[in-house]
DRENTORKOL-3810 file (N, C-alpha, C; in nm, 4 decimals):
REM DRENTORKOL-3810
@n.u->6.8819; n.v->1.6614; n.w->10.8184; ca.u->6.8997; ca.v->1.5908; ca.w->10.6925; c.u->7.0258; c.v->1.6464; c.w->10.6254
@n.u->7.1198; n.v->1.5577; n.w->10.5917; ca.u->7.2425; ca.v->1.6059; ca.w->10.5268; c.u->7.2224; c.v->1.6196; c.w->10.3758
@n.u->7.3245; n.v->1.6699; n.w->10.3075; ca.u->7.3129; ca.v->1.6999; ca.w->10.1638; c.u->7.2858; c.v->1.5767; c.w->10.0785
@n.u->7.3455; n.v->1.4612; n.w->10.1117; ca.u->7.3229; ca.v->1.3407; ca.w->10.0307; c.u->7.1802; c.v->1.2903; c.w->10.0457
@n.u->7.1255; n.v->1.2967; n.w->10.1663; ca.u->6.9860; ca.v->1.2556; ca.w->10.1854; c.u->6.8920; c.v->1.3489; c.w->10.1101
@n.u->6.9222; n.v->1.4776; n.w->10.1141; ca.u->6.8405; ca.v->1.5753; ca.w->10.0425; c.u->6.8499; c.v->1.5545; c.w->9.8919
@n.u->6.9697; n.v->1.5206; n.w->9.8427; ca.u->6.9892; ca.v->1.4962; ca.w->9.6996; c.u->6.9106; c.v->1.3743; c.w->9.6541
@n.u->6.9039; n.v->1.2687; n.w->9.7389; ca.u->6.8251; ca.v->1.1506; ca.w->9.7055; c.u->6.6760; c.v->1.1815; c.w->9.7041
@n.u->6.6341; n.v->1.2731; n.w->9.7893; ca.u->6.4931; ca.v->1.3079; ca.w->9.7992; c.u->6.4477; c.v->1.3950; c.w->9.6825
@n.u->6.5276; n.v->1.4946; n.w->9.6469; ca.u->6.4924; ca.v->1.5867; ca.w->9.5392; c.u->6.5993; c.v->1.5785; c.w->9.4312
@n.u->6.5658; n.v->1.5163; n.w->9.3194; ca.u->6.6583; ca.v->1.5076; ca.w->9.2064; c.u->6.6396; c.v->1.6303; c.w->9.1195
@n.u->6.7498; n.v->1.6894; n.w->9.0762; ca.u->6.7417; ca.v->1.8051; ca.w->8.9879; c.u->6.8070; c.v->1.7720; c.w->8.8552
@n.u->6.7632; n.v->1.8403; n.w->8.7505; ca.u->6.8202; ca.v->1.8165; ca.w->8.6181; c.u->6.9491; c.v->1.8962; c.w->8.6006
@n.u->7.0041; n.v->1.8926; n.w->8.4811; ca.u->7.1314; ca.v->1.9597; ca.w->8.4527; c.u->7.1223; c.v->2.1107; c.w->8.4713
@n.u->7.0017; n.v->2.1645; n.w->8.4656; ca.u->6.9830; ca.v->2.3087; ca.w->8.4822; c.u->6.9477; c.v->2.3464; c.w->8.6260
@n.u->6.9428; n.v->2.2464; n.w->8.7164; ca.u->6.9117; ca.v->2.2727; ca.w->8.8564; c.u->6.7640; c.v->2.2751; c.w->8.8890
@n.u->6.6790; n.v->2.2364; n.w->8.7950; ca.u->6.5339; ca.v->2.2366; ca.w->8.8153; c.u->6.4926; c.v->2.1011; c.w->8.8724
@n.u->6.4119; n.v->2.0990; n.w->8.9808; ca.u->6.3688; ca.v->1.9710; ca.w->9.0387; c.u->6.2901; c.v->1.8868; c.w->8.9377
@n.u->6.3150; n.v->1.7555; n.w->8.9380; ca.u->6.2460; ca.v->1.6628; ca.w->8.8474; c.u->6.1423; c.v->1.5834; c.w->8.9266
@n.u->6.0244; n.v->1.5616; n.w->8.8671; ca.u->5.9212; ca.v->1.4828; ca.w->8.9334; c.u->5.9305; c.v->1.3351; c.w->8.8969
@n.u->5.9742; n.v->1.3034; n.w->8.7764; ca.u->5.9879; ca.v->1.1647; ca.w->8.7313; c.u->6.1273; c.v->1.1414; c.w->8.6721
@n.u->6.2319; n.v->1.1509; n.w->8.7537; ca.u->6.3668; ca.v->1.1298; ca.w->8.7001; c.u->6.3865; c.v->0.9845; c.w->8.6586
@n.u->6.4818; n.v->0.9606; n.w->8.5708; ca.u->6.5153; ca.v->0.8255; ca.w->8.5266; c.u->6.6653; c.v->0.8054; c.w->8.5407
@n.u->6.7016; n.v->0.7015; n.w->8.6154; ca.u->6.8416; ca.v->0.6624; ca.w->8.6300; c.u->6.8613; c.v->0.5279; c.w->8.5633
@n.u->6.9726; n.v->0.5122; n.w->8.4939; ca.u->7.0074; ca.v->0.3869; ca.w->8.4281; c.u->7.1388; c.v->0.3355; c.w->8.4851
@n.u->7.1519; n.v->0.2025; n.w->8.4880; ca.u->7.2759; ca.v->0.1421; ca.w->8.5370; c.u->7.3001; c.v->0.0129; c.w->8.4604
@n.u->7.4219; n.v->-0.0032; n.w->8.4095; ca.u->7.4579; ca.v->-0.1261; ca.w->8.3389; c.u->7.4726; c.v->-0.2401; c.w->8.4385
@n.u->7.4480; n.v->-0.3629; n.w->8.3921; ca.u->7.4625; ca.v->-0.4797; ca.w->8.4779; c.u->7.6026; c.v->-0.5376; c.w->8.4631
@n.u->7.6986; n.v->-0.4678; n.w->8.5177; ca.u->7.8361; ca.v->-0.5157; ca.w->8.5149; c.u->7.9055; c.v->-0.4678; c.w->8.6418
@n.u->8.0072; n.v->-0.5395; n.w->8.6870; ca.u->8.0754; ca.v->-0.5007; ca.w->8.8104; c.u->8.1340; c.v->-0.3597; c.w->8.8006
@n.u->8.1146; n.v->-0.2821; n.w->8.9037; ca.u->8.1698; ca.v->-0.1468; ca.w->8.9086; c.u->8.0919; c.v->-0.0431; c.w->8.8303
@n.u->7.9795; n.v->-0.0817; n.w->8.7712; ca.u->7.8995; ca.v->0.0139; ca.w->8.6928; c.u->7.8378; c.v->0.1178; c.w->8.7857
@n.u->7.8314; n.v->0.2407; n.w->8.7372; ca.u->7.7742; ca.v->0.3497; ca.w->8.8157; c.u->7.6405; c.v->0.3920; c.w->8.7561
@n.u->7.5517; n.v->0.4334; n.w->8.8444; ca.u->7.4199; ca.v->0.4809; ca.w->8.8026; c.u->7.4338; c.v->0.6149; c.w->8.7309
@n.u->7.3549; n.v->0.6324; n.w->8.6228; ca.u->7.3549; ca.v->0.7587; ca.w->8.5484; c.u->7.2155; c.v->0.8182; c.w->8.5517
@n.u->7.2013; n.v->0.9319; n.w->8.6148; ca.u->7.0755; ca.v->1.0056; ca.w->8.6145; c.u->7.0712; c.v->1.0853; c.w->8.4852
@n.u->6.9733; n.v->1.0560; n.w->8.3991; ca.u->6.9638; ca.v->1.1302; ca.w->8.2734; c.u->6.9563; c.v->1.2794; c.w->8.3051
@n.u->7.0373; n.v->1.3609; n.w->8.2362; ca.u->7.0507; ca.v->1.5019; ca.w->8.2723; c.u->6.9212; c.v->1.5821; c.w->8.2660
@n.u->6.8343; n.v->1.5516; n.w->8.1721; ca.u->6.7042; ca.v->1.6185; ca.w->8.1616; c.u->6.5959; c.v->1.5121; c.w->8.1681
@n.u->6.4915; n.v->1.5409; n.w->8.2417; ca.u->6.3841; ca.v->1.4453; ca.w->8.2653; c.u->6.3178; c.v->1.4009; c.w->8.1347
@n.u->6.3235; n.v->1.2707; n.w->8.1038; ca.u->6.2598; ca.v->1.2236; ca.w->7.9804; c.u->6.1106; c.v->1.1974; c.w->8.0019
@n.u->6.0390; n.v->1.1842; n.w->7.8907; ca.u->5.8984; ca.v->1.1431; ca.w->7.8956; c.u->5.8965; c.v->0.9910; c.w->7.8847
@n.u->5.8318; n.v->0.9259; n.w->7.9803; ca.u->5.8247; ca.v->0.7800; ca.w->7.9824; c.u->5.6806; c.v->0.7393; c.w->7.9580
@n.u->5.6593; n.v->0.6579; n.w->7.8538; ca.u->5.5269; ca.v->0.6022; ca.w->7.8249; c.u->5.5342; c.v->0.4525; c.w->7.8491
@n.u->5.4285; n.v->0.3983; n.w->7.9070; ca.u->5.4273; ca.v->0.2574; ca.w->7.9431; c.u->5.2999; c.v->0.1938; c.w->7.8889
@n.u->5.3118; n.v->0.0785; n.w->7.8247; ca.u->5.1963; ca.v->0.0066; ca.w->7.7715; c.u->5.1990; c.v->-0.1356; c.w->7.8247
@n.u->5.0870; n.v->-0.1798; n.w->7.8792; ca.u->5.0745; ca.v->-0.3170; ca.w->7.9270; c.u->4.9616; c.v->-0.3860; c.w->7.8531
@n.u->4.9700; n.v->-0.5180; n.w->7.8441; ca.u->4.8611; ca.v->-0.5921; ca.w->7.7800; c.u->4.8608; c.v->-0.7368; c.w->7.8265
@n.u->4.7466; n.v->-0.7998; n.w->7.8069; ca.u->4.7311; ca.v->-0.9414; ca.w->7.8385; c.u->4.7522; c.v->-1.0233; c.w->7.7118
@n.u->4.7960; n.v->-1.1452; n.w->7.7303; ca.u->4.8004; ca.v->-1.2402; ca.w->7.6189; c.u->4.6701; c.v->-1.3197; c.w->7.6285
@n.u->4.5850; n.v->-1.3021; n.w->7.5288; ca.u->4.4520; ca.v->-1.3626; ca.w->7.5305; c.u->4.4370; c.v->-1.4542; c.w->7.4100
@n.u->4.3887; n.v->-1.5742; n.w->7.4346; ca.u->4.3579; ca.v->-1.6685; ca.w->7.3267; c.u->4.2074; c.v->-1.6636; c.w->7.3029
@n.u->4.1703; n.v->-1.6411; n.w->7.1767; ca.u->4.0290; ca.v->-1.6359; ca.w->7.1397; c.u->3.9937; c.v->-1.7638; c.w->7.0646
@n.u->3.8837; n.v->-1.8244; n.w->7.1044; ca.u->3.8390; ca.v->-1.9478; ca.w->7.0399; c.u->3.6950; c.v->-1.9288; c.w->6.9918
@n.u->3.6705; n.v->-1.9761; n.w->6.8711; ca.u->3.5376; ca.v->-1.9653; ca.w->6.8116; c.u->3.4605; c.v->-2.0943; c.w->6.8390
@n.u->3.3335; n.v->-2.0798; n.w->6.8738; ca.u->3.2476; ca.v->-2.1953; ca.w->6.8969; c.u->3.1820; c.v->-2.2321; c.w->6.7647
@n.u->3.1944; n.v->-2.3590; n.w->6.7262; ca.u->3.1383; ca.v->-2.4061; ca.w->6.6004; c.u->2.9857; c.v->-2.4091; c.w->6.6089
@n.u->2.9222; n.v->-2.3409; n.w->6.5161; ca.u->2.7758; ca.v->-2.3363; ca.w->6.5073; c.u->2.7115; c.v->-2.2941; c.w->6.6392
@n.u->2.7753; n.v->-2.2046; n.w->6.7075; ca.u->2.7224; ca.v->-2.1579; ca.w->6.8356; c.u->2.5966; c.v->-2.0748; c.w->6.8170
@n.u->2.5158; n.v->-2.0714; n.w->6.9192; ca.u->2.3912; ca.v->-1.9960; ca.w->6.9152; c.u->2.4127; c.v->-1.8480; c.w->6.9473
@n.u->2.5277; n.v->-1.8167; n.w->7.0067; ca.u->2.5549; ca.v->-1.6777; ca.w->7.0417; c.u->2.6734; c.v->-1.6273; c.w->6.9604
@n.u->2.6779; n.v->-1.4961; n.w->6.9447; ca.u->2.7873; ca.v->-1.4384; ca.w->6.8667; c.u->2.9118; c.v->-1.4241; c.w->6.9538
@n.u->3.0220; n.v->-1.4002; n.w->6.8890; ca.u->3.1451; ca.v->-1.3720; ca.w->6.9617; c.u->3.2321; c.v->-1.4950; c.w->6.9811
@n.u->3.3265; n.v->-1.4811; n.w->7.0690; ca.u->3.4242; ca.v->-1.5871; ca.w->7.0929; c.u->3.4435; c.v->-1.6070; c.w->7.2422
@n.u->3.5077; n.v->-1.7168; n.w->7.2742; ca.u->3.5457; ca.v->-1.7437; ca.w->7.4126; c.u->3.6883; c.v->-1.6941; c.w->7.4296
@n.u->3.7082; n.v->-1.6125; n.w->7.5321; ca.u->3.8411; ca.v->-1.5555; ca.w->7.5553; c.u->3.9043; c.v->-1.6206; c.w->7.6772
@n.u->4.0307; n.v->-1.6552; n.w->7.6615; ca.u->4.1048; ca.v->-1.7162; ca.w->7.7714; c.u->4.2322; c.v->-1.6353; c.w->7.7946
@n.u->4.2451; n.v->-1.5812; n.w->7.9143; ca.u->4.3651; ca.v->-1.5041; ca.w->7.9482; c.u->4.4756; c.v->-1.6019; c.w->7.9850
@n.u->4.5837; n.v->-1.5998; n.w->7.9075; ca.u->4.6957; ca.v->-1.6904; ca.w->7.9309; c.u->4.7960; c.v->-1.6310; c.w->8.0274
@n.u->4.8306; n.v->-1.5068; n.w->8.0061; ca.u->4.9337; ca.v->-1.4439; ca.w->8.0892; c.u->4.9320; c.v->-1.2936; c.w->8.0662
@n.u->5.0119; n.v->-1.2257; n.w->8.1444; ca.u->5.0336; ca.v->-1.0836; ca.w->8.1199; c.u->5.1620; c.v->-1.0713; c.w->8.0397
@n.u->5.1570; n.v->-0.9916; n.w->7.9344; ca.u->5.2732; ca.v->-0.9721; ca.w->7.8475; c.u->5.3725; c.v->-0.8773; c.w->7.9148
@n.u->5.4919; n.v->-0.8663; n.w->7.8569; ca.u->5.5896; ca.v->-0.7682; ca.w->7.9040; c.u->5.5320; c.v->-0.6282; c.w->7.8867
@n.u->5.5749; n.v->-0.5368; n.w->7.9716; ca.u->5.5399; ca.v->-0.3970; ca.w->7.9513; c.u->5.6264; c.v->-0.3412; c.w->7.8391
@n.u->5.5668; n.v->-0.2590; n.w->7.7541; ca.u->5.6424; ca.v->-0.1878; ca.w->7.6508; c.u->5.6667; c.v->-0.0469; c.w->7.7027
@n.u->5.7918; n.v->-0.0049; n.w->7.7002; ca.u->5.8297; ca.v->0.1251; ca.w->7.7546; c.u->5.8926; c.v->0.2086; c.w->7.6448
@n.u->5.8461; n.v->0.3317; n.w->7.6309; ca.u->5.9053; ca.v->0.4271; ca.w->7.5372; c.u->5.9598; c.v->0.5438; c.w->7.6182
@n.u->6.0865; n.v->0.5738; n.w->7.5958; ca.u->6.1534; ca.v->0.6840; ca.w->7.6654; c.u->6.1934; c.v->0.7865; c.w->7.5602
@n.u->6.1420; n.v->0.9082; n.w->7.5741; ca.u->6.1743; ca.v->1.0153; ca.w->7.4795; c.u->6.2335; c.v->1.1321; c.w->7.5567
@n.u->6.3424; n.v->1.1844; n.w->7.5053; ca.u->6.4055; ca.v->1.2957; ca.w->7.5746; c.u->6.4999; c.v->1.3718; c.w->7.4844
@n.u->6.5730; n.v->1.4622; n.w->7.5465; ca.u->6.6706; ca.v->1.5432; ca.w->7.4744; c.u->6.7955; c.v->1.5545; c.w->7.5611
@n.u->6.9089; n.v->1.5502; n.w->7.4963; ca.u->7.0369; ca.v->1.5768; ca.w->7.5618; c.u->7.0823; c.v->1.7136; c.w->7.5136
@n.u->7.1206; n.v->1.7994; n.w->7.6056; ca.u->7.1603; ca.v->1.9360; ca.w->7.5712; c.u->7.3004; c.v->1.9615; c.w->7.6244
@n.u->7.3869; n.v->2.0072; n.w->7.5369; ca.u->7.5221; ca.v->2.0440; ca.w->7.5787; c.u->7.5169; c.v->2.1705; c.w->7.6626
@n.u->7.5704; n.v->2.1648; n.w->7.7829; ca.u->7.5626; ca.v->2.2803; ca.w->7.8732; c.u->7.6544; c.v->2.3943; c.w->7.8302
@n.u->7.7550; n.v->2.3630; n.w->7.7490; ca.u->7.8501; ca.v->2.4665; ca.w->7.7060; c.u->7.8189; c.v->2.5203; c.w->7.5668
@n.u->7.6996; n.v->2.4886; n.w->7.5145; ca.u->7.6628; ca.v->2.5345; ca.w->7.3810; c.u->7.7152; c.v->2.4455; c.w->7.2699
@n.u->7.7866; n.v->2.3390; n.w->7.3057; ca.u->7.8407; ca.v->2.2440; ca.w->7.2082; c.u->7.7529; c.v->2.1188; c.w->7.2049
@n.u->7.7716; n.v->2.0364; n.w->7.1016; ca.u->7.6991; ca.v->1.9104; ca.w->7.0893; c.u->7.7302; c.v->1.8226; c.w->7.2113
@n.u->7.6287; n.v->1.7582; n.w->7.2718; ca.u->7.6500; ca.v->1.6778; ca.w->7.3929; c.u->7.7107; c.v->1.5401; c.w->7.3616
@n.u->7.8283; n.v->1.5401; n.w->7.3038; ca.u->7.8926; ca.v->1.4173; ca.w->7.2558; c.u->7.9120; c.v->1.3137; c.w->7.3666
@n.u->7.9563; n.v->1.3561; n.w->7.4841; ca.u->7.9807; ca.v->1.2620; ca.w->7.5941; c.u->7.8505; c.v->1.1957; c.w->7.6393
@n.u->7.7415; n.v->1.2730; n.w->7.6499; ca.u->7.6127; ca.v->1.2164; ca.w->7.6908; c.u->7.5570; c.v->1.1230; c.w->7.5840
@n.u->7.5728; n.v->1.1580; n.w->7.4570; ca.u->7.5256; ca.v->1.0718; ca.w->7.3478; c.u->7.6032; c.v->0.9398; c.w->7.3495
@n.u->7.7341; n.v->0.9460; n.w->7.3698; ca.u->7.8162; ca.v->0.8243; ca.w->7.3759; c.u->7.7756; c.v->0.7384; c.w->7.4955
@n.u->7.7466; n.v->0.8020; n.w->7.6069; ca.u->7.7058; ca.v->0.7281; ca.w->7.7263; c.u->7.5706; c.v->0.6606; c.w->7.7041
@n.u->7.4765; n.v->0.7323; n.w->7.6430; ca.u->7.3453; ca.v->0.6750; ca.w->7.6134; c.u->7.3583; c.v->0.5591; c.w->7.5149
@n.u->7.4468; n.v->0.5716; n.w->7.4181; ca.u->7.4729; ca.v->0.4645; ca.w->7.3207; c.u->7.5170; c.v->0.3366; c.w->7.3922
@n.u->7.6029; n.v->0.3489; n.w->7.4933; ca.u->7.6484; ca.v->0.2316; ca.w->7.5690; c.u->7.5320; c.v->0.1610; c.w->7.6373
@n.u->7.4381; n.v->0.2376; n.w->7.6917; ca.u->7.3209; ca.v->0.1770; ca.w->7.7547; c.u->7.2326; c.v->0.1092; c.w->7.6500
@n.u->7.2149; n.v->0.1740; n.w->7.5351; ca.u->7.1292; ca.v->0.1186; ca.w->7.4298; c.u->7.1847; c.v->-0.0120; c.w->7.3737
@n.u->7.3146; n.v->-0.0267; n.w->7.3695; ca.u->7.3770; ca.v->-0.1464; ca.w->7.3129; c.u->7.3965; c.v->-0.2582; c.w->7.4149
@n.u->7.3663; n.v->-0.2335; n.w->7.5412; ca.u->7.3830; ca.v->-0.3343; ca.w->7.6462; c.u->7.2727; c.v->-0.4401; c.w->7.6372
@n.u->7.3018; n.v->-0.5599; n.w->7.6891; ca.u->7.2044; ca.v->-0.6689; ca.w->7.6869; c.u->7.0840; c.v->-0.6383; c.w->7.7760
@n.u->7.1082; n.v->-0.5830; n.w->7.8930; ca.u->7.0009; ca.v->-0.5451; ca.w->7.9851; c.u->7.0492; c.v->-0.4278; c.w->8.0692
@n.u->6.9538; n.v->-0.3479; n.w->8.1147; ca.u->6.9856; ca.v->-0.2255; ca.w->8.1885; c.u->6.8950; c.v->-0.2181; c.w->8.3110
@n.u->6.9518; n.v->-0.1835; n.w->8.4241; ca.u->6.8704; ca.v->-0.1548; ca.w->8.5422; c.u->6.8190; c.v->-0.0124; c.w->8.5297
@n.u->6.6923; n.v->0.0074; n.w->8.5635; ca.u->6.6303; ca.v->0.1394; ca.w->8.5507; c.u->6.5576; c.v->0.1738; c.w->8.6795
@n.u->6.5672; n.v->0.2992; n.w->8.7185; ca.u->6.5012; ca.v->0.3458; ca.w->8.8392; c.u->6.4248; c.v->0.4739; c.w->8.8079
@n.u->6.2930; n.v->0.4667; n.w->8.8241; ca.u->6.2052; ca.v->0.5809; ca.w->8.8001; c.u->6.0794; c.v->0.5602; c.w->8.8843
@n.u->6.0218; n.v->0.6661; n.w->8.9386; ca.u->5.8991; ca.v->0.6489; ca.w->9.0172; c.u->5.7874; c.v->0.5782; c.w->8.9398
@n.u->5.7702; n.v->0.6097; n.w->8.8119; ca.u->5.6656; ca.v->0.5453; ca.w->8.7320; c.u->5.6943; c.v->0.3966; c.w->8.7146
@n.u->5.8170; n.v->0.3613; n.w->8.6804; ca.u->5.8516; ca.v->0.2206; ca.w->8.6617; c.u->5.8382; c.v->0.1435; c.w->8.7926
@n.u->5.8707; n.v->0.2082; n.w->8.9030; ca.u->5.8610; ca.v->0.1454; ca.w->9.0344; c.u->5.7173; c.v->0.1053; c.w->9.0667
@n.u->5.6212; n.v->0.1894; n.w->9.0307; ca.u->5.4796; ca.v->0.1601; ca.w->9.0556; c.u->5.4402; c.v->0.0283; c.w->8.9894
@n.u->5.4952; n.v->0.0015; n.w->8.8718; ca.u->5.4616; ca.v->-0.1196; ca.w->8.7968; c.u->5.5580; c.v->-0.2346; c.w->8.8254
@n.u->5.6470; n.v->-0.2193; n.w->8.9213; ca.u->5.7391; ca.v->-0.3261; ca.w->8.9589; c.u->5.8469; c.v->-0.3523; c.w->8.8554
@n.u->5.8830; n.v->-0.2508; n.w->8.7785; ca.u->5.9837; ca.v->-0.2663; ca.w->8.6734; c.u->6.1156; c.v->-0.2076; c.w->8.7218
@n.u->6.2196; n.v->-0.2893; n.w->8.7205; ca.u->6.3516; ca.v->-0.2393; ca.w->8.7596; c.u->6.4580; c.v->-0.2756; c.w->8.6562
@n.u->6.4185; n.v->-0.3522; n.w->8.5568; ca.u->6.5136; ca.v->-0.3992; ca.w->8.4560; c.u->6.4512; c.v->-0.3841; c.w->8.3179
@n.u->6.5298; n.v->-0.3340; n.w->8.2219; ca.u->6.4819; ca.v->-0.3136; ca.w->8.0851; c.u->6.5712; c.v->-0.3864; c.w->7.9862
@n.u->6.5098; n.v->-0.4322; n.w->7.8782; ca.u->6.5835; ca.v->-0.4797; ca.w->7.7616; c.u->6.5460; c.v->-0.3845; c.w->7.6488
@n.u->6.6466; n.v->-0.3166; n.w->7.5954; ca.u->6.6224; ca.v->-0.2150; ca.w->7.4928; c.u->6.6167; c.v->-0.2815; c.w->7.3560
@n.u->6.5037; n.v->-0.2633; n.w->7.2879; ca.u->6.4842; ca.v->-0.3229; ca.w->7.1559; c.u->6.5363; c.v->-0.2314; c.w->7.0457
@n.u->6.5051; n.v->-0.1024; n.w->7.0539; ca.u->6.5486; ca.v->-0.0104; ca.w->6.9486; c.u->6.5683; c.v->0.1285; c.w->7.0072
@n.u->6.6461; n.v->0.2083; n.w->6.9348; ca.u->6.6703; ca.v->0.3464; ca.w->6.9754; c.u->6.6871; c.v->0.4310; c.w->6.8517
@n.u->6.6561; n.v->0.5584; n.w->6.8670; ca.u->6.6631; ca.v->0.6506; ca.w->6.7538; c.u->6.7234; c.v->0.7820; c.w->6.8012
@n.u->6.8137; n.v->0.8346; n.w->6.7220; ca.u->6.8729; ca.v->0.9665; ca.w->6.7456; c.u->6.8405; c.v->1.0511; c.w->6.6223
@n.u->6.7207; n.v->1.1093; n.w->6.6157; ca.u->6.6795; ca.v->1.1809; ca.w->6.4947; c.u->6.7514; c.v->1.3148; c.w->6.4798
@n.u->6.7399; n.v->1.3707; n.w->6.3602; ca.u->6.7918; ca.v->1.5051; ca.w->6.3384; c.u->6.7263; c.v->1.5977; c.w->6.4400
@n.u->6.8061; n.v->1.6830; n.w->6.5007; ca.u->6.7571; ca.v->1.7745; ca.w->6.6030; c.u->6.8068; c.v->1.9149; c.w->6.5725
@n.u->6.7172; n.v->2.0119; n.w->6.5744; ca.u->6.7564; ca.v->2.1510; ca.w->6.5494; c.u->6.8452; c.v->2.2016; c.w->6.6621
@n.u->6.9446; n.v->2.2791; n.w->6.6262; ca.u->7.0356; ca.v->2.3350; ca.w->6.7261; c.u->7.1583; c.v->2.2479; c.w->6.7423
@n.u->7.2745; n.v->2.3082; n.w->6.7408; ca.u->7.3987; ca.v->2.2298; ca.w->6.7484; c.u->7.4236; c.v->2.1724; c.w->6.8866
@n.u->7.3588; n.v->2.2248; n.w->6.9891; ca.u->7.3829; ca.v->2.1772; ca.w->7.1253; c.u->7.2775; c.v->2.0773; c.w->7.1717
@n.u->7.1906; n.v->2.0299; n.w->7.0814; ca.u->7.0795; ca.v->1.9431; ca.w->7.1200; c.u->7.0838; c.v->1.8102; c.w->7.0459
@n.u->7.0345; n.v->1.7052; n.w->7.1126; ca.u->7.0151; ca.v->1.5765; ca.w->7.0471; c.u->6.8941; c.v->1.5086; c.w->7.1095
@n.u->6.7869; n.v->1.4946; n.w->7.0305; ca.u->6.6694; ca.v->1.4194; ca.w->7.0747; c.u->6.7000; c.v->1.2707; c.w->7.0677
@n.u->6.6258; n.v->1.1917; n.w->7.1463; ca.u->6.6397; ca.v->1.0461; ca.w->7.1392; c.u->6.5068; c.v->0.9809; c.w->7.1750
@n.u->6.4882; n.v->0.8612; n.w->7.1229; ca.u->6.3740; ca.v->0.7770; ca.w->7.1568; c.u->6.4265; c.v->0.6365; c.w->7.1789
@n.u->6.3870; n.v->0.5767; n.w->7.2899; ca.u->6.4274; ca.v->0.4401; ca.w->7.3234; c.u->6.3012; c.v->0.3576; c.w->7.3403
@n.u->6.2973; n.v->0.2414; n.w->7.2760; ca.u->6.1860; ca.v->0.1478; ca.w->7.2937; c.u->6.2421; c.v->0.0246; c.w->7.3634
@n.u->6.1773; n.v->-0.0125; n.w->7.4746; ca.u->6.2288; ca.v->-0.1217; ca.w->7.5569; c.u->6.1140; c.v->-0.2071; c.w->7.6093
@n.u->6.1494; n.v->-0.3225; n.w->7.6629; ca.u->6.0546; ca.v->-0.4118; ca.w->7.7293; c.u->6.0971; c.v->-0.4298; c.w->7.8741
@n.u->5.9994; n.v->-0.4488; n.w->7.9623; ca.u->6.0323; ca.v->-0.4841; ca.w->8.0998; c.u->6.0953; c.v->-0.6230; c.w->8.0973
@n.u->6.1825; n.v->-0.6485; n.w->8.1928; ca.u->6.2526; ca.v->-0.7762; ca.w->8.1954; c.u->6.2567; c.v->-0.8277; c.w->8.3379
@n.u->6.2238; n.v->-0.9530; n.w->8.3550; ca.u->6.2343; ca.v->-1.0192; ca.w->8.4847; c.u->6.3377; c.v->-1.1297; c.w->8.4732
@n.u->6.3985; n.v->-1.1643; n.w->8.5844; ca.u->6.5007; ca.v->-1.2689; ca.w->8.5853; c.u->6.4321; c.v->-1.4018; c.w->8.6155
@n.u->6.4509; n.v->-1.4973; n.w->8.5281; ca.u->6.3960; ca.v->-1.6312; ca.w->8.5456; c.u->6.5096; c.v->-1.7310; c.w->8.5523
@n.u->6.4930; n.v->-1.8314; n.w->8.6363; ca.u->6.5920; ca.v->-1.9378; ca.w->8.6424; c.u->6.5336; c.v->-2.0559; c.w->8.5658
@n.u->6.5865; n.v->-2.0809; n.w->8.4466; ca.u->6.5317; ca.v->-2.1852; ca.w->8.3602; c.u->6.5958; c.v->-2.3213; c.w->8.3841
@n.u->6.7189; n.v->-2.3235; n.w->8.4271; ca.u->6.7881; ca.v->-2.4493; ca.w->8.4533; c.u->6.8112; c.v->-2.4640; c.w->8.6028
@n.u->6.7703; n.v->-2.5786; n.w->8.6571; ca.u->6.7876; ca.v->-2.6046; ca.w->8.7991; c.u->6.8965; c.v->-2.7081; c.w->8.8197
@n.u->6.9752; n.v->-2.6874; n.w->8.9238; ca.u->7.0719; ca.v->-2.7889; ca.w->8.9638; c.u->6.9981; c.v->-2.9029; c.w->9.0318
@n.u->7.0642; n.v->-3.0167; n.w->9.0520; ca.u->6.9974; ca.v->-3.1336; ca.w->9.1108; c.u->6.9479; c.v->-3.1044; c.w->9.2521
@n.u->7.0229; n.v->-3.0282; n.w->9.3305; ca.u->6.9785; ca.v->-2.9941; ca.w->9.4662; c.u->6.8544; c.v->-2.9059; c.w->9.4631
@n.u->6.8502; n.v->-2.8110; n.w->9.3717; ca.u->6.7338; ca.v->-2.7232; ca.w->9.3600; c.u->6.6108; c.v->-2.8016; c.w->9.3153
@n.u->6.6307; n.v->-2.8974; n.w->9.2254; ca.u->6.5205; ca.v->-2.9806; ca.w->9.1779; c.u->6.4647; c.v->-3.0654; c.w->9.2923
@n.u->6.5531; n.v->-3.1214; n.w->9.3746; ca.u->6.5092; ca.v->-3.2031; ca.w->9.4888; c.u->6.4289; c.v->-3.1192; c.w->9.5879
@n.u->6.4713; n.v->-2.9940; n.w->9.6076; ca.u->6.3967; ca.v->-2.9062; ca.w->9.6981; c.u->6.2558; c.v->-2.8796; c.w->9.6469
@n.u->6.2393; n.v->-2.8717; n.w->9.5168; ca.u->6.1057; ca.v->-2.8524; ca.w->9.4600; c.u->6.0191; c.v->-2.9768; c.w->9.4778
@n.u->6.0808; n.v->-3.0949; n.w->9.4708; ca.u->6.0071; ca.v->-3.2205; ca.w->9.4835; c.u->5.9641; c.v->-3.2474; c.w->9.6276
@n.u->6.0487; n.v->-3.2095; n.w->9.7243; ca.u->6.0213; ca.v->-3.2337; ca.w->9.8667; c.u->6.0260; c.v->-3.1017; c.w->9.9436
@n.u->5.9176; n.v->-3.0267; n.w->9.9427; ca.u->5.9207; ca.v->-2.8954; ca.w->10.0098; c.u->5.9307; c.v->-2.9029; c.w->10.1596
END
């Protein structure tokens, strides 16, 4: 096994410590490079169903009739810290994270996200709160899972749907 294969197998953080749930982000633009977050963030994931509840008029039993319409987007919260390795504020990492937060959509790679079939995120909000220490910056990112849908079909694509 050469060094690149070993590096893909075992990801380490900025301090050289192996990470169990690393997170890599990549912008959706030509020539964009993947960025492995320097320190392993905490990723929380919430899923839910979209359920319509209907009440039965003058029903003999209590409660409602529930109808599952669909599965909603996953809500993802990413919390972490950026630490300047030279004892200075991690300005370059904060600027890089800002670019990802302001992008329309971001490709994400993490073992946890992979389990749920998530490879693309749309970031709704982000926070860079006050953080103790001049070389540290905490962050919180709130995002939704995103899938690619083709809403408009060309005439050839429409014909293929009509005559399979």
